[in-house]
LONUGU-146766 format. One line per field, with one value per residue: x, y, z of N, C-alpha, C in turn; residue number from 1; residue in one letter. Coordinates in Angstrom, 3 decimals. Example, Ala and Ser with C-alpha at 12.3 -4.5 7.8 and 13.67 -1.06 7.14 Angstrom:
<kolnus>
n_u <- [13.190 12.850]
n_v <- [-5.690 -2.250]
n_w <- [7.800 7.080]
ca_u <- [12.300 13.670]
ca_v <- [-4.500 -1.060]
ca_w <- [7.800 7.140]
c_u <- [13.200 12.900]
c_v <- [-3.300 0.030]
c_w <- [7.800 7.870]
pos <- [1 2]
code <- [A S]
</kolnus>
This chain:
<kolnus>
n_u <- [110.458 113.633 116.053 119.512 122.474 124.949 128.152 130.714 133.055 132.821 130.979 133.048 135.086 135.837 136.639 135.259 136.614 138.352 139.252 137.347 135.079 132.526 131.624 131.491 131.031 129.303 127.791 127.258 125.065 123.651 123.232 121.362 119.454 118.368 118.096 116.170 114.380 113.797 113.233 110.123 109.347 107.900 107.337 108.639 108.241 110.268 111.121 110.762 110.247 109.311 110.996 111.721 111.163 112.183 114.214 115.489 116.684 118.489 119.964 121.583 122.112 124.945 124.864 123.014 121.185 121.248 118.352 116.058 114.810 116.291 118.122 117.144 115.729 118.304 119.638 117.231 117.535 120.209 119.881 118.034 119.494 121.229 119.299 118.148 121.017 122.606 124.411 126.828 126.979 127.456 125.690 124.978 123.381 120.873 119.907 117.624 116.665 114.801 114.590 117.279 116.275 114.248 115.445 117.119 114.958 113.732 115.732 115.558 113.983 114.603 116.943 115.462 114.362 115.876 116.087 113.263 112.802 111.371 111.737 110.364 108.082 108.629 110.802 111.924 111.207 112.816 114.976 114.323 114.066 111.817 111.306 113.615 110.523 110.533 111.809 112.135 113.816 113.956 116.080 117.459 118.952 122.522 122.092 121.542 122.035 125.592 126.712 125.198 124.650 124.117 122.691 123.024 121.647 122.767 123.701 123.961 123.027 124.082 125.054 126.436 128.241 127.163 128.778 127.897 128.821 127.538 129.194 132.067 130.952 131.414 131.007 131.442 132.431 131.805 132.842 132.600 133.579 135.603 134.825 134.929 133.099 130.066 126.843 124.915 125.342 125.871 123.223 122.887 124.996 123.670 121.437 120.571 122.466 120.915 118.422 119.754 119.922 117.375 115.883 117.142 117.073 115.600 117.073 119.447 119.507 120.622 123.499 124.167 124.676 123.733 125.410 127.249 127.899 131.230 132.670 134.202 135.858 136.287 139.685 140.014 140.701 139.534 137.632 135.125 135.104 132.526 129.579 127.661 127.534 127.491 125.782 125.923 128.778 127.730 125.795 127.973 130.206 128.809 128.610 131.049 132.214 130.296 131.293 133.997 135.656 137.975 137.908 138.851 138.373 136.195 135.954 136.716 137.758 136.232 133.405 131.125 130.941 129.781 127.665 125.715 125.790 124.588 121.925 121.031 121.946 119.201 117.445 117.737 117.132 114.414 112.875 113.927 112.566 112.530 112.774 110.284 108.313 108.323 108.110 105.655 103.663 104.139 103.411 102.558 104.008 102.436 103.223 102.907 101.037 99.993 100.386 101.553 103.285 104.770 106.478 108.118]
n_v <- [144.810 144.302 145.765 144.637 146.066 148.270 148.442 151.247 150.578 149.076 150.705 152.515 151.649 151.227 153.974 156.874 157.629 155.857 153.161 151.873 152.090 153.335 150.710 149.472 151.399 152.897 155.591 156.939 158.705 157.690 154.617 155.295 156.629 153.887 152.151 153.400 152.911 150.037 149.032 150.010 148.963 149.370 148.119 148.869 149.670 148.683 147.976 144.701 143.112 143.191 145.760 144.786 144.489 141.145 141.149 142.637 142.078 139.738 140.578 141.231 139.402 137.307 134.622 133.979 132.923 135.046 135.538 135.199 137.554 139.957 139.650 140.554 142.942 144.044 144.150 145.155 148.075 148.365 148.051 150.600 152.860 152.619 153.154 155.733 157.163 157.827 155.987 155.858 153.776 151.934 150.103 147.829 145.258 143.988 141.368 138.816 137.134 136.019 135.207 133.665 131.496 130.963 130.521 128.226 126.349 126.003 125.060 122.055 121.749 122.088 119.905 117.992 117.903 118.868 119.752 120.417 121.856 125.264 128.841 130.127 132.328 134.306 134.313 135.454 138.153 138.989 138.904 141.284 143.523 143.909 142.549 141.811 142.836 145.124 148.487 148.208 148.333 148.391 147.710 145.810 143.024 142.241 144.692 147.052 146.377 145.244 143.628 141.044 140.710 138.182 136.873 133.703 130.886 127.985 124.507 122.744 125.290 127.644 130.740 132.650 134.700 136.106 136.893 138.049 137.976 139.103 140.075 138.836 136.214 134.571 133.828 134.853 134.009 134.747 133.779 133.296 131.105 129.851 127.617 124.816 124.121 124.142 122.432 124.100 126.298 125.027 125.933 128.386 128.926 127.435 128.478 131.528 132.559 131.595 132.740 135.687 135.323 135.054 137.376 139.634 142.135 140.854 140.759 140.737 138.341 135.793 136.022 135.324 132.379 129.510 128.293 127.346 129.578 129.983 129.210 130.864 130.523 133.160 134.087 133.880 133.386 131.104 132.649 132.989 132.420 132.266 130.739 131.550 134.276 134.299 135.639 137.840 138.453 138.124 139.799 142.479 141.981 141.641 144.628 145.310 144.660 145.545 148.511 148.628 147.966 146.488 142.827 142.044 144.233 143.758 141.477 139.148 140.818 142.936 142.180 141.987 144.646 145.330 143.824 145.096 147.561 147.036 147.071 149.572 150.648 149.279 150.543 153.408 153.300 152.333 155.049 156.871 159.794 159.701 157.117 156.239 157.537 156.412 153.172 153.646 153.740 151.968 149.385 146.303 144.289 143.912 141.595 139.504 137.457 136.848 136.570 134.001 133.216 135.246 134.871 132.777]
n_w <- [193.601 194.696 193.027 191.039 192.305 191.306 192.104 192.631 191.720 189.638 187.840 187.523 186.267 183.598 182.151 181.000 178.865 177.842 175.681 175.126 175.775 174.810 173.720 176.808 178.599 181.179 183.003 186.298 186.803 184.708 185.301 187.418 186.101 185.119 187.308 188.578 187.144 186.845 189.490 189.642 187.737 184.838 182.338 179.103 175.105 172.929 169.728 168.536 170.809 174.184 176.892 180.192 183.794 183.933 181.898 182.158 184.685 184.192 182.507 184.060 185.607 185.393 185.460 183.859 180.644 177.497 175.910 172.979 173.087 174.410 172.310 169.349 170.398 170.227 168.161 166.304 167.840 166.147 163.968 163.564 164.469 162.145 160.088 160.602 160.603 162.664 162.729 160.734 158.826 156.072 153.247 154.715 157.226 159.619 161.495 162.326 165.625 164.995 162.318 161.565 163.056 161.091 158.518 159.572 159.916 157.176 156.321 156.642 155.085 153.087 152.242 151.961 149.447 147.587 144.645 144.157 145.904 147.433 147.817 150.496 151.132 153.034 153.759 151.285 151.781 153.506 152.098 150.622 152.173 153.343 155.640 158.851 160.662 162.551 162.114 159.701 156.518 153.629 151.736 149.105 149.320 148.054 146.319 147.806 149.931 151.548 152.962 155.975 159.518 161.273 164.395 166.248 167.371 168.658 168.578 171.898 173.740 173.022 171.909 168.693 166.334 162.846 160.131 156.891 153.860 150.540 148.395 148.880 149.275 151.410 154.966 157.928 161.292 163.840 167.330 170.551 172.005 170.489 168.944 166.164 163.380 163.343 162.310 162.146 160.316 158.139 156.613 156.561 154.576 152.458 151.715 151.894 149.438 147.705 148.114 147.574 145.021 144.185 144.750 143.189 140.468 137.511 135.111 135.992 137.273 136.419 136.481 139.085 141.256 142.790 144.448 147.228 150.508 151.212 154.615 157.462 160.370 162.742 164.168 167.591 169.674 173.166 175.035 176.909 180.028 181.486 180.733 180.281 179.311 176.314 175.017 175.130 174.017 171.644 170.879 171.292 169.335 167.030 167.237 167.176 165.054 162.860 163.144 162.580 164.781 167.179 168.069 170.092 172.023 173.637 175.988 178.514 181.050 180.827 179.981 181.731 182.640 180.268 179.761 181.353 179.884 177.762 178.771 179.412 177.408 175.465 177.289 176.847 174.136 174.480 175.731 173.897 172.115 168.772 168.554 169.896 169.124 166.215 166.512 167.547 165.640 164.113 162.002 160.566 158.203 154.969 154.485 156.594 157.498 160.007 163.757 164.386 162.059 162.172 164.366 163.422]
ca_u <- [111.579 115.028 117.355 120.923 123.287 126.410 129.030 131.544 134.376 132.181 130.733 134.350 135.798 136.076 136.617 134.375 137.829 138.948 138.892 136.200 134.153 131.268 131.306 131.117 131.170 128.286 128.151 126.709 124.471 122.484 122.498 120.446 117.964 117.929 117.675 114.211 112.760 113.837 112.285 108.824 109.129 107.320 107.427 108.615 108.461 111.424 110.921 109.509 110.450 108.884 111.521 111.029 112.319 112.447 115.207 116.881 117.247 118.747 121.159 122.563 122.774 125.825 124.764 121.636 121.710 120.408 116.839 115.804 113.629 117.117 119.122 116.145 115.675 119.300 119.624 116.596 118.204 121.493 118.946 117.536 121.032 122.029 118.829 118.439 122.134 123.486 125.638 127.139 127.764 127.561 125.908 124.396 121.812 121.344 118.995 117.074 116.779 113.760 115.103 118.094 115.048 113.573 116.305 117.262 113.689 113.192 116.974 115.548 112.485 115.758 117.557 114.410 114.307 116.704 115.168 111.960 112.490 110.687 111.888 109.561 107.945 108.835 112.625 111.687 110.449 114.160 116.053 114.438 114.394 110.449 111.839 112.632 109.495 110.322 112.964 112.620 114.975 113.525 116.688 117.387 120.556 123.168 121.666 121.378 122.863 126.507 126.619 124.454 124.899 122.711 122.695 122.096 121.546 123.504 123.224 124.681 122.334 125.256 125.101 127.587 127.178 127.707 129.056 127.630 128.956 127.164 130.627 133.142 130.256 131.415 130.384 132.269 131.652 132.416 132.235 133.572 134.275 136.937 135.145 135.113 132.004 128.718 126.304 123.627 125.607 125.149 121.411 123.094 125.714 123.044 119.762 121.345 122.918 119.082 117.450 120.108 119.135 115.945 115.562 117.971 116.435 114.929 117.565 120.192 119.265 121.123 124.314 124.193 124.661 123.704 126.812 126.862 128.925 132.227 132.661 135.591 135.710 137.637 140.147 139.802 140.924 138.790 137.216 134.348 134.850 131.098 129.523 126.295 127.816 127.994 124.751 126.801 129.550 127.122 125.735 128.942 130.523 128.249 128.849 132.606 132.906 130.034 131.865 135.391 136.464 138.553 136.848 139.476 137.433 135.576 136.891 136.221 137.767 134.583 131.961 129.990 130.106 128.839 125.830 125.001 125.413 123.078 120.312 121.606 121.263 118.288 116.489 117.819 116.091 113.013 112.924 114.233 111.370 112.505 112.333 109.249 107.239 108.840 107.041 104.103 103.302 104.180 102.111 102.827 103.927 101.509 103.731 102.834 99.168 99.591 101.547 102.591 104.535 106.013 107.705 108.419]
ca_v <- [144.242 145.284 145.783 144.336 147.067 148.308 149.160 152.491 149.810 148.578 151.782 153.326 150.595 151.816 155.345 157.817 158.275 154.747 152.559 150.282 152.825 152.999 149.404 148.421 152.116 153.478 156.437 156.606 159.242 156.625 153.509 155.675 156.311 152.210 151.572 153.787 152.300 148.576 149.476 150.368 147.885 149.581 147.310 149.602 148.847 148.195 147.220 143.294 142.928 144.257 145.738 144.496 144.233 140.037 141.216 143.470 141.498 138.731 141.202 141.755 138.393 136.785 132.846 133.794 133.182 135.806 135.190 135.734 139.206 141.032 140.086 140.344 144.150 144.985 143.800 146.491 148.809 148.706 148.771 151.882 153.732 152.605 153.930 157.450 158.151 157.844 155.001 156.074 152.562 151.882 148.706 146.777 144.971 143.640 140.223 139.003 135.800 134.852 134.955 132.476 130.244 130.406 129.684 126.832 125.445 125.753 124.140 121.205 121.663 122.257 118.904 117.091 118.001 119.928 120.698 120.815 122.921 126.899 129.434 130.437 133.741 135.490 134.478 136.484 139.787 139.302 139.867 142.699 144.455 144.239 142.191 142.019 143.838 146.225 148.681 147.757 148.871 148.399 147.595 144.346 142.529 142.928 145.732 147.567 145.916 144.285 142.269 141.234 140.149 137.549 136.228 132.147 129.982 127.021 123.287 123.448 126.174 128.386 131.902 132.968 135.721 135.660 138.259 136.958 138.721 138.906 140.519 137.839 134.794 134.052 133.778 134.906 133.012 135.439 132.836 133.515 129.955 129.302 126.081 124.683 123.342 124.011 121.710 125.054 126.895 124.439 125.844 130.171 128.898 126.890 129.021 132.599 132.720 131.406 134.579 136.691 135.362 135.784 138.837 140.152 142.363 139.549 141.178 140.224 136.917 134.647 136.214 134.583 130.865 129.201 127.710 127.728 130.394 129.485 129.712 130.739 130.909 134.172 133.203 134.747 131.938 131.154 134.147 132.536 131.647 132.260 130.054 132.250 135.063 133.897 136.059 138.930 138.424 137.483 141.139 143.018 141.402 141.858 145.650 145.934 144.114 146.210 149.721 148.360 147.953 145.290 142.370 142.219 145.149 142.955 140.258 138.632 141.322 143.966 141.739 142.367 145.887 144.933 143.634 146.495 148.344 146.596 147.282 150.945 150.576 149.284 151.699 154.532 153.663 152.655 156.306 158.276 160.397 160.079 155.601 156.054 157.812 155.126 152.432 153.931 154.046 150.419 148.252 145.170 144.773 142.775 139.843 138.876 137.381 135.984 136.343 132.728 133.702 136.569 134.443 131.503]
ca_w <- [193.825 194.776 191.748 191.625 192.475 190.574 192.957 192.180 190.913 188.355 187.097 187.069 185.860 182.276 182.035 179.562 177.705 177.368 174.166 175.314 176.930 173.581 174.461 178.025 179.742 182.074 183.787 187.376 186.561 183.728 186.158 188.255 185.806 184.848 188.592 189.226 186.269 187.496 190.833 189.269 186.454 184.249 180.369 177.354 174.149 172.060 168.848 168.391 172.413 175.511 177.864 181.400 184.748 183.825 180.642 183.425 186.176 183.098 181.805 185.186 186.498 184.617 185.718 183.194 179.492 177.215 175.394 171.905 173.076 174.385 171.092 168.823 170.685 170.107 166.477 166.033 167.969 165.707 162.113 163.664 164.839 160.885 159.288 161.348 160.257 164.033 162.726 159.465 158.357 154.927 152.844 155.949 157.442 160.752 160.838 164.036 165.841 164.012 161.245 161.788 163.299 160.372 157.878 160.089 159.972 156.334 155.699 156.976 154.178 151.365 152.200 151.968 148.481 146.695 143.169 144.326 146.507 146.920 148.662 151.149 151.008 154.183 153.049 150.563 152.113 154.849 151.301 149.872 153.372 154.423 157.601 159.584 160.533 162.549 161.872 158.287 155.574 152.387 151.235 148.837 149.175 146.957 145.315 148.748 151.162 150.829 154.136 156.723 160.706 162.414 165.967 165.745 168.323 168.614 169.607 173.164 174.228 172.703 170.603 167.708 165.574 161.765 159.103 156.193 152.991 149.072 148.152 148.894 149.248 152.525 156.126 159.229 162.136 165.781 168.699 171.419 172.792 169.517 168.626 164.804 162.784 163.539 161.339 161.184 159.632 156.171 156.571 155.561 153.338 150.820 151.839 151.506 147.838 146.668 148.279 147.083 143.306 143.984 144.685 142.023 139.368 136.683 134.321 136.719 137.886 135.527 136.503 139.935 141.059 144.310 145.142 148.953 150.632 152.433 156.005 158.199 161.953 162.874 165.349 168.710 171.624 174.157 175.834 177.224 181.213 182.056 179.786 179.713 178.795 174.737 174.032 175.590 173.349 170.442 170.256 170.984 168.207 166.186 167.548 167.133 163.743 161.964 163.157 162.361 165.996 167.174 168.938 171.439 172.869 174.316 176.417 179.775 181.497 180.812 179.670 182.872 182.138 178.617 180.039 181.893 179.195 176.600 179.209 179.123 175.431 175.422 178.149 176.343 173.089 174.726 176.085 172.892 171.406 167.660 168.250 170.615 168.082 165.017 167.035 167.710 164.392 163.664 160.646 160.577 156.650 154.724 154.313 157.858 157.836 161.433 164.689 164.169 160.787 162.533 165.639 163.055]
c_u <- [112.562 116.010 118.465 121.433 124.341 127.321 130.018 132.512 133.647 131.912 131.992 135.212 136.882 135.493 135.894 135.384 138.480 138.200 137.594 135.025 133.008 130.612 130.800 130.346 129.238 128.222 127.150 125.079 122.932 122.158 121.429 118.979 117.229 117.253 116.287 113.708 112.808 113.098 110.942 108.686 108.265 107.856 107.477 108.884 109.716 111.414 109.970 109.694 109.731 109.984 110.825 111.864 112.978 113.868 116.083 117.545 118.331 119.579 122.374 123.403 123.649 125.625 123.432 121.977 121.035 119.615 117.010 115.192 114.879 117.526 118.446 115.901 116.891 119.588 118.023 117.340 119.270 120.537 118.564 118.722 121.014 120.739 118.604 119.767 123.193 124.704 126.105 127.557 127.038 126.528 125.348 123.639 122.215 120.007 118.490 117.399 116.056 113.804 116.189 117.341 114.716 114.326 116.929 116.175 113.649 114.755 116.420 114.145 113.653 116.237 116.844 114.172 114.817 116.087 113.961 111.616 112.231 111.293 110.452 109.215 108.525 110.205 112.927 111.964 111.874 115.074 115.625 113.734 112.936 110.405 113.125 111.618 109.668 111.573 113.321 112.892 114.424 114.409 117.422 118.764 120.939 122.807 121.480 122.273 124.594 126.723 125.521 125.117 123.800 123.367 122.536 122.364 121.759 123.403 124.178 124.502 123.625 125.096 126.645 126.715 127.917 128.166 129.055 127.674 128.902 128.601 131.762 132.644 130.880 130.855 131.372 131.799 132.365 132.069 133.073 134.439 135.018 136.313 134.904 133.715 131.114 127.637 125.270 123.922 125.306 123.505 122.001 124.080 124.553 121.923 120.124 121.454 121.569 118.341 118.288 120.153 117.977 114.954 116.048 116.816 116.386 116.156 119.330 120.990 120.474 122.352 124.986 124.180 124.210 123.949 127.587 128.086 130.061 132.541 133.877 135.368 136.746 138.172 140.014 140.051 139.948 138.742 136.347 134.486 133.623 130.321 128.065 126.700 128.046 126.901 124.945 127.672 129.038 126.945 126.979 129.955 130.250 128.718 129.992 133.006 132.042 130.535 133.248 136.187 137.155 137.622 137.396 139.240 137.204 136.067 136.233 136.728 136.696 133.588 130.612 129.905 129.311 127.771 124.965 125.026 124.729 121.976 120.590 120.574 119.875 117.072 116.377 117.098 114.562 112.210 113.163 113.054 111.232 112.193 110.808 108.233 107.116 108.185 106.077 103.341 104.072 103.440 103.179 103.045 103.074 101.948 103.382 101.409 98.682 100.583 102.523 103.663 105.844 107.494 108.312 110.179]
c_v <- [145.328 144.724 145.665 145.880 147.173 149.117 150.219 151.232 149.448 149.724 152.471 152.839 150.798 153.070 155.943 158.383 157.277 154.575 151.962 150.844 152.819 151.304 148.877 149.736 152.485 154.718 156.389 157.246 158.214 155.556 153.934 155.623 154.358 152.036 151.871 153.012 150.612 148.348 149.377 149.755 148.136 148.883 148.547 148.609 149.081 147.466 146.251 142.901 144.099 144.412 145.766 144.417 142.065 140.143 141.433 142.631 140.068 139.393 141.263 140.598 137.603 134.820 132.904 133.969 134.262 134.811 135.831 136.996 139.867 141.122 140.679 142.653 144.956 145.121 144.901 147.787 149.435 149.036 150.592 153.033 153.458 153.913 155.677 158.085 158.414 157.096 155.091 154.748 152.355 150.211 147.986 146.844 144.241 142.613 140.191 137.343 134.813 134.295 134.147 131.227 129.882 129.923 128.399 125.836 125.498 124.678 123.011 120.359 120.855 120.944 118.076 116.697 119.383 120.583 120.759 121.907 124.506 127.737 129.699 131.818 134.611 135.449 136.034 137.894 140.115 140.112 140.710 143.634 144.800 143.811 142.054 143.139 145.466 147.197 148.823 148.904 149.407 148.182 145.963 144.114 142.362 144.038 146.787 147.360 144.881 143.147 142.359 140.476 139.660 136.744 134.875 131.584 128.149 125.531 123.737 124.285 127.210 129.826 132.244 134.362 135.609 137.319 137.443 138.081 138.353 139.088 139.536 136.156 134.264 134.113 133.802 134.808 133.768 134.546 133.237 132.314 129.380 127.733 126.167 124.005 123.511 123.681 122.882 126.091 126.328 125.273 127.165 130.099 128.460 127.906 130.790 133.014 132.442 132.372 135.409 136.632 135.771 137.011 140.150 140.399 140.967 139.471 140.705 138.729 135.707 135.053 135.807 132.858 130.413 128.328 128.340 128.468 129.898 130.004 129.147 131.480 132.165 133.967 134.181 134.402 132.026 131.860 133.198 131.924 131.608 131.820 130.913 133.386 135.249 135.031 137.557 139.167 138.713 139.045 142.578 142.976 141.647 143.874 146.086 145.400 145.170 147.984 149.622 148.206 146.396 144.515 142.104 143.241 144.916 141.613 140.270 139.662 143.361 143.367 141.913 143.261 145.824 144.481 144.370 147.589 148.027 146.866 148.570 151.634 150.838 150.378 152.865 154.790 153.523 153.931 157.083 158.420 160.045 158.023 155.327 156.482 156.821 154.186 152.853 153.953 152.838 149.663 147.364 144.974 143.127 141.753 138.821 138.766 137.473 136.354 134.842 132.669 134.619 135.896 133.376 131.325]
c_w <- [194.455 193.451 192.082 191.753 192.192 191.696 192.300 191.494 189.732 187.313 186.876 186.543 183.768 181.735 180.761 178.399 177.204 175.844 174.370 175.643 175.988 173.817 175.670 179.276 180.184 183.327 184.893 187.534 185.747 184.153 187.061 187.913 185.934 186.144 188.816 188.057 186.672 189.189 190.115 188.138 185.066 182.655 179.665 176.945 173.467 171.109 168.918 169.874 172.987 176.558 179.635 182.677 184.536 182.988 181.694 183.792 185.195 182.913 182.953 186.242 185.302 184.855 184.605 181.648 179.036 176.458 173.745 171.950 173.343 173.151 170.380 169.273 169.947 168.944 165.941 166.901 167.059 164.277 162.447 163.453 162.880 159.914 159.619 160.994 161.203 163.825 161.420 158.922 156.665 153.714 153.794 156.575 158.346 160.827 162.514 164.074 165.308 162.876 160.930 162.125 161.910 159.130 158.467 160.377 158.428 155.830 155.809 155.375 152.407 151.033 152.034 150.362 147.802 145.341 143.338 144.955 146.736 147.786 149.699 151.206 152.184 153.744 152.272 150.929 153.051 153.074 150.474 150.752 154.129 155.829 157.680 159.845 161.324 162.703 160.672 157.195 154.607 151.294 150.778 148.884 147.737 146.245 146.299 149.816 150.573 151.943 155.675 158.459 161.388 163.877 165.535 166.756 167.950 169.094 171.207 174.236 174.411 171.512 170.353 167.063 163.741 160.773 157.795 154.381 151.684 148.622 147.876 149.007 150.295 153.952 157.158 160.507 163.667 166.651 169.782 172.425 171.922 169.024 166.992 164.909 163.263 162.416 161.047 160.437 157.573 156.223 155.637 154.684 152.095 150.321 151.463 150.144 146.984 147.033 147.721 145.502 143.071 143.885 144.132 141.116 138.290 135.577 134.389 137.107 137.526 135.805 138.206 140.128 142.413 144.401 146.995 149.209 151.215 153.338 156.403 159.022 161.893 164.089 166.707 170.171 172.495 175.040 177.169 178.549 181.608 180.990 179.205 179.324 176.860 174.164 174.266 174.461 171.643 169.771 170.324 169.727 167.265 166.179 166.852 165.672 162.804 162.012 163.082 163.405 166.207 167.869 169.810 172.397 174.024 175.076 178.445 181.173 181.895 180.474 180.688 182.751 180.946 178.713 180.405 180.830 177.796 177.547 179.380 177.737 175.300 176.483 177.480 175.111 173.608 175.043 175.240 171.990 169.927 167.649 168.707 169.456 166.760 165.521 167.548 166.943 163.426 163.063 160.503 158.942 155.921 154.356 155.835 158.166 159.304 162.690 164.213 162.574 161.499 163.775 164.970 163.729]
pos <- [1 2 3 4 5 6 7 8 9 10 11 12 13 14 15 16 17 18 19 20 21 22 23 24 25 26 27 28 29 30 31 32 33 34 35 36 37 38 39 40 41 42 43 44 45 46 47 48 49 50 51 52 53 54 55 56 57 58 59 60 61 62 63 64 65 66 67 68 69 70 71 72 73 74 75 76 77 78 79 80 81 82 83 84 85 86 87 88 89 90 91 92 93 94 95 96 97 98 99 100 101 102 103 104 105 106 107 108 109 110 111 112 113 114 115 116 117 118 119 120 121 122 123 124 125 126 127 128 129 130 131 132 133 134 135 136 137 138 139 140 141 142 143 144 145 146 147 148 149 150 151 152 153 154 155 156 157 158 159 160 161 162 163 164 165 166 167 168 169 170 171 172 173 174 175 176 177 178 179 180 181 182 183 184 185 186 187 188 189 190 191 192 193 194 195 196 197 198 199 200 201 202 203 204 205 206 207 208 209 210 211 212 213 214 215 216 217 218 219 220 221 222 223 224 225 226 227 228 229 230 231 232 233 234 235 236 237 238 239 240 241 242 243 244 245 246 247 248 249 250 251 252 253 254 255 256 257 258 259 260 261 262 263 264 265 266 267 268 269 270 271 272 273 274 275 276 277 278 279 280 281 282 283 284 285 286 287 288 289 290 291 292 293 294 295 296]
code <- [M S P P K L N D E E I D R A G E A S A D A A L V Y L R K E D W E K V S T W L I K S K P L R I G P S L L D A E I G T R L M D R T E W L H N S E I D A M M Y V Y R E R T S L K R W K L H R V A F M S V V F S N M I K K E Y E S F K A G I R K Y K L H H L L L Q Y G K G V L P P H G Q T Q E I W N V D V D R L Y V P V H V S G N H W I A L C I S F V T R S I D V L D C S G R K R Y K E L D A F A N L V P R I V K A V Q P P R Y Q K D F T F A A Y T V H Y V P M G K L N K S A C D C G V Y T I K F I E C H S L G L K L S M V N D G N I K E A R H R I L W D L W E A A N D P E L V D R M S N Y E P P E C L T S T V E E I L]
</kolnus>
């Protein structure tokens, strides 16, 4: 295949010393490495996903929505950057699309019988840091972790990001479209406090309540001129928010370059010796008894 090419203007638009460089800047020599890989089309393992030419082409094409695989791959990269102290983040966890899909699915059972509802055992494993399985942290919610970042697919083929705080019992919604009121958020507001309570040491569980978390939509105006960029904004908003950067650093002016940077970040991680070694030694947790459960 002939991979998409970047012109010099696209490569140089964000200089290495610019404020948004860490989010969107891609050096010409780095792009040449990715371009060479795209020509060979050799799939590379990256956490729960397989980085291949299909993902590479999708990230390069602004008419394409991002899929679960590349979003979960980036969440894996964020977990590993944190656990390896490459990002000096404190008490932060990064969830997966698999997690958010399971929350939405379990919420249907919850609504069908609230008094009789019992948390799925896999949700408890998320609360204990056993899941997500790739790059697992073994950190317990509220004991070792204060906030979660979660990518969520909502109605209308749209991606948003959530920052869920156990300290303030609130959910910040990071949405490039600036819309309000997604029914999918009721699932997180009601189930997350139940998971938190369930995974606390027994002597502290009585101090926690099932009361739903409050939901706050972070104002940011309408950005998403190309509807297909919502997944890219979701990934980059999580990166910005977790690192304490302004969300405005990612915008319609550099979102195309942000796509290129995500591809580079995935390729770089897939070739990182330390991560390659960790991925080669991956063993599914005992709680995952089948691949069917893992991809819920």
